[in-house]
C-alpha positions, 0 to 999 in steps of 0.5 A: 314822212317818205319812209317806211312806215310811214310812207304808209299811212294811206293801206289804213284809208283802202282797210277800210280805216278811219284816219281825222286830220288836226292841225299841224301847229297844234300838233305839233307844238313840241318835237322832243322828249315826252313831251312832244306825245302830250299834244296828240294826246290831248287833241285826240280828247279835245276831239272827242275820241273815247279810247286812246290807246298809244305805243310804249315801250319793254325798254322802260323795264329796270333791268333785274335777275328775275326775267323774262319781265312781265308787267308792273315789272319796276320800270325806268322813272325816267324814261319818256314814255314811262311819262307818257302813260303815266300822262294819258292816263291822268286825262280822262278816257274812255278807255284806255292802255298802253303797249308796249314791242320789244322788237319787231319785225314785219313788212314796212319796219324802219328799225333794224334786226332782222337785216342786220344777220342779212345784212351779212348774210347773204354778202358770206361775211363772219356774224360776230355775237357780243358775249357768248351768243347764249343772250334770250330777247324778244322778237315779234311779226307786227301782226301780233301787235295789231292783232294785241291792238283790235282786240283792244278796240274789240273790248274798251272795257276789258283793255283800260287801264292796262299795260300789255306786254307787246311781245310773242311768248317764245324767246331766240338766243342770238345763237338762236337767232342766226343760225334762223335768218341764215335759215331762212336764206337758204345759207350757212352762219359763219357765227364769230364772238367777241368780247367788246371791250377787248375790241374796242368796240360800243356794243349798242354800236356795233350790234342792234341787239342789248348785250344781255338777256332782256325778254318780256311774256305778255301776260296780260294779253293772253289773261285779261284780251285772251289774246294768242300769239302767231309769231313763227320764227322761220316761216316769218324770217322767210317772208322778212329775206324774200322783201330783202331780197325784193327791194335790193338790199342786197345787193347795196353796198353797205359799211361794216367798219366796226364789223371789219375792227371786231374782225380784226380784233379777232383775227378774222379775216372777210373772204368775201 
């Protein structure tokens, strides 16, 4: 609880929110897999909660030849988030809904997204992109998720029983993201491309995004909740870079072992 976003829960109270605490022995009976969420949902139901909103994941969609993913597309039956969504739907809340974000940016995020690019750009290192770099993905600012959740709270009847893809309404290529991050940092990116297999690396460990086209559409939120996206990547990344510098991550010692292996396979020298 000492790291973001958990360390910032007090901001909810400061902003006027009300927190209700349960007995950790009840809420935390299970710690692994989808079952770890069930005691929380049970506790909320038994405590008289009228509405339950679950932040799921767009990562549960099955790979498809037809994109973007929309609500109702096939999902992976063995995915933990799917099991949680099904469990919550059977608890008879007055209103429940699931939100499926993809890649999020914003203050307090504990998963590298734009930071991965900044780490290389500010150190004048090459930015290694798998494949052609033209793979499409979706990046959303956290305010899109929060505004969608707020609309569901304001309109519980409309939100009830729905799945909402919590994503912005524009896709971006890996190359585009690298360029936008460099633009936010006031630098020129040194982009190189590699074949993970030829380089002998696992793309899942060497790159923070899926090495494929993977993006969703917020169709249900627009139609059901009247929601609109406010994500503006060029401007939002400037905000993110400002915080990146303010917390001193540009001075932090970072290991680039996998990058070095990739660059060695490409015979690309690191001059920084």
